[in-house]
C-alpha positions as CSV (number, residue, x, y, z in Angstrom):
1,M,-68.8,86.6,24.6
2,Q,-71.4,84.4,23.0
3,G,-70.2,82.1,20.2
4,L,-69.9,78.6,18.8
5,I,-67.3,76.0,18.0
6,G,-66.8,75.4,14.3
7,K,-64.7,73.9,11.6
8,K,-63.0,75.6,8.7
9,I,-64.3,74.0,5.4
10,G,-62.4,76.0,2.9
11,M,-62.4,79.2,0.8
12,T,-64.7,80.4,-1.9
13,S,-65.8,83.7,-3.4
14,L,-69.0,85.7,-3.7
15,F,-70.1,88.6,-5.9
16,D,-71.5,91.8,-4.4
17,D,-74.2,94.0,-5.9
18,N,-71.5,95.9,-7.9
19,G,-70.1,92.7,-9.4
20,K,-66.9,92.7,-7.3
21,N,-65.5,89.3,-6.5
22,I,-65.0,89.0,-2.7
23,P,-62.8,86.2,-1.2
24,C,-64.6,84.3,1.6
25,T,-64.2,81.5,4.0
26,V,-66.8,78.8,4.6
27,L,-67.2,77.7,8.3
28,E,-69.3,74.9,9.7
29,A,-70.7,76.6,12.9
30,G,-72.2,73.9,15.2
31,P,-74.4,72.2,16.1
32,C,-72.9,72.6,19.6
33,V,-74.3,70.9,22.7
34,V,-74.3,72.5,26.1
35,T,-72.3,70.0,28.2
36,Q,-71.7,72.1,31.4
37,I,-73.0,75.3,33.0
38,K,-70.5,76.9,35.4
39,T,-71.7,79.3,38.1
40,K,-70.0,81.7,40.3
41,D,-71.0,79.9,43.5
42,K,-69.7,76.6,42.4
43,D,-66.9,77.3,40.0
44,G,-65.9,80.9,40.8
45,Y,-66.9,82.2,37.5
46,E,-69.8,82.1,35.0
47,A,-69.4,80.3,31.7
48,V,-71.1,77.8,29.4
49,Q,-69.2,74.8,28.0
50,L,-70.0,73.8,24.5
51,A,-69.1,70.5,22.7
52,F,-68.8,69.9,19.0
53,D,-68.1,67.1,16.5
54,D,-69.0,63.5,17.4
55,K,-66.3,60.9,18.2
56,K,-66.3,57.2,18.8
57,E,-67.1,55.9,22.3
58,K,-64.1,53.5,22.2
59,R,-61.8,56.6,21.9
60,T,-63.4,58.2,24.9
61,S,-62.3,57.8,28.5
62,N,-64.8,56.7,31.2
63,A,-64.6,60.1,32.9
64,E,-65.4,61.8,29.6
65,M,-68.3,59.4,29.0
66,G,-69.8,60.3,32.4
67,H,-69.4,64.0,31.6
68,F,-71.3,63.7,28.3
69,K,-74.0,61.4,29.7
70,K,-75.0,64.2,32.1
71,A,-75.8,66.3,29.1
72,K,-77.5,63.3,27.3
73,T,-75.3,63.6,24.3
74,K,-72.7,61.5,22.3
75,P,-69.0,62.0,23.0
76,K,-67.5,65.1,21.3
77,R,-64.1,65.9,20.1
78,K,-63.8,69.6,20.9
79,L,-64.8,71.5,24.0
80,A,-64.7,75.2,24.7
81,E,-66.2,77.7,27.2
82,F,-68.1,80.9,26.3
83,T,-69.5,83.7,28.4
84,G,-72.5,86.0,27.9
85,F,-75.2,83.4,27.6
86,G,-76.5,84.1,31.1
87,E,-79.5,81.9,31.8
88,E,-80.6,81.6,28.2
89,V,-79.4,78.0,27.8
90,N,-79.8,74.8,29.8
91,L,-77.8,71.6,30.0
92,G,-78.2,69.5,26.9
93,D,-79.4,72.4,24.7
94,V,-78.2,72.3,21.0
95,L,-77.0,75.7,19.6
96,K,-76.9,76.1,15.9
97,V,-75.7,78.7,13.4
98,N,-78.9,80.7,13.9
99,L,-77.2,82.2,16.9
100,F,-75.6,84.6,14.4
101,D,-77.3,87.2,12.2
102,D,-76.7,88.2,8.6
103,D,-74.4,91.1,7.9
104,T,-72.8,91.2,11.3
105,W,-69.2,91.1,12.4
106,L,-67.5,88.1,14.1
107,D,-64.1,87.2,15.5
108,V,-62.6,83.8,14.6
109,R,-59.8,82.1,16.5
110,G,-57.8,79.1,15.3
111,Y,-54.4,77.6,15.3
112,A,-52.3,78.8,12.3
113,K,-50.6,76.3,10.0
114,G,-47.4,74.9,11.4
115,K,-44.4,75.6,9.1
116,G,-41.7,73.7,11.1
117,F,-38.2,75.2,11.6
118,Q,-37.7,78.1,9.3
119,G,-34.9,80.6,8.7
120,V,-35.1,84.4,9.2
121,V,-36.1,85.2,5.7
122,K,-39.3,83.2,5.9
123,R,-39.9,83.7,9.6
124,H,-39.2,87.5,9.9
125,G,-38.9,88.8,6.4
126,F,-35.2,89.4,6.4
127,H,-33.5,90.2,3.1
128,G,-30.1,88.7,3.6
129,V,-26.8,90.2,4.3
130,G,-25.6,91.6,0.9
131,D,-25.2,91.2,-2.8
132,K,-23.3,88.5,-4.6
133,T,-21.2,91.1,-6.5
134,H,-19.4,92.4,-3.5
135,G,-17.6,89.2,-2.4
136,Q,-20.4,87.8,-0.4
137,H,-20.6,84.0,-0.4
138,N,-23.9,82.2,0.4
139,R,-25.2,85.2,2.4
140,E,-28.5,85.8,0.6
141,R,-30.6,84.2,3.4
142,A,-28.3,84.7,6.4
143,P,-29.3,86.6,9.5
144,G,-26.1,88.6,9.9
145,S,-24.5,89.5,13.2
146,L,-26.4,88.5,16.4
147,G,-24.7,90.4,19.2
148,A,-21.7,92.4,20.4
149,S,-18.3,90.9,21.3
150,S,-16.7,91.9,24.7
151,F,-19.9,93.6,25.9
152,P,-22.4,92.3,26.7
153,S,-20.9,89.0,25.4
154,R,-24.2,87.5,24.9
155,V,-27.2,87.5,22.5
156,F,-30.2,89.6,23.8
157,K,-33.4,87.9,24.5
158,G,-36.0,88.3,21.8
159,M,-33.4,88.5,19.0
160,R,-35.1,87.6,15.7
161,M,-33.5,84.3,14.6
162,G,-34.5,81.1,12.9
163,G,-36.9,78.8,14.8
164,R,-40.2,77.0,14.9
165,T,-42.8,78.9,12.8
166,G,-46.6,78.8,12.8
167,G,-48.8,76.8,15.0
168,Q,-49.8,79.7,17.3
169,L,-53.3,80.6,18.3
170,V,-54.4,83.5,16.0
171,M,-57.5,85.6,16.0
172,A,-59.0,87.2,12.9
173,I,-61.1,90.1,14.1
174,S,-64.1,91.8,12.6
175,L,-65.0,89.4,9.8
176,R,-68.2,90.3,8.0
177,V,-70.9,87.6,7.7
178,M,-71.7,87.4,4.0
179,K,-74.2,84.6,4.0
180,I,-75.7,82.0,6.4
181,I,-76.9,78.6,5.1
182,H,-79.1,77.4,8.0
183,D,-79.9,73.9,6.6
184,D,-76.2,72.9,6.7
185,N,-75.0,75.1,9.6
186,L,-72.7,76.9,7.2
187,L,-71.3,80.4,7.8
188,I,-69.6,82.3,5.0
189,V,-67.4,85.2,6.2
190,K,-65.4,87.7,4.3
191,G,-61.6,87.2,4.2
192,S,-59.3,84.5,5.5
193,V,-59.4,82.5,8.7
194,P,-56.4,81.0,10.5
195,G,-55.7,77.3,10.3
196,P,-55.9,74.5,7.7
197,N,-59.1,73.1,6.1
198,G,-60.8,70.9,8.7
199,G,-59.2,72.7,11.6
200,Y,-61.4,73.7,14.6
201,V,-62.2,77.4,15.1
202,I,-63.9,79.4,17.9
203,I,-66.4,81.9,16.5
204,T,-67.5,84.7,18.8
205,K,-69.7,87.8,18.3
């Protein structure tokens, strides 16, 4: 699928024709440089590698520098592969937000905010074991029993327990494009997008 690498700027709101306030997310979509074109004969599959967001040369390895010099571009922080471009692009081309159209629908992937180690109430929405009035002591946020005794004498795999929360790759699907600001490569989509402000996202159509 065609797309761009972007960055989440933050949230805002727009008013529609009926005066309804619509929550939106502002994304910086590109400019992205074509740093590699993969073909079926050479690589086994067809894809286009895009790069986004400049970084310092002193923080770039020699192998990476050689890779970016082939595309005649500065070192970049984020790389990602996309399909569906066909022969439309060439090595070194710069793709901008005009790849997308107004009033279309996009999918946005990003890493959700990490929450660290959390209990079952925050992680899975548990309500605790019981009330304080029936002799329960410090059970309001407890998970309850985890498994049987003599059989099977173990805890089943997949049991919902406390653990590390957040940080997964999440896709928000079918987000409507509300507005495109071409001069600043900004894309305003309806609804929320996974990840913190400043986090990288993959935008596909």
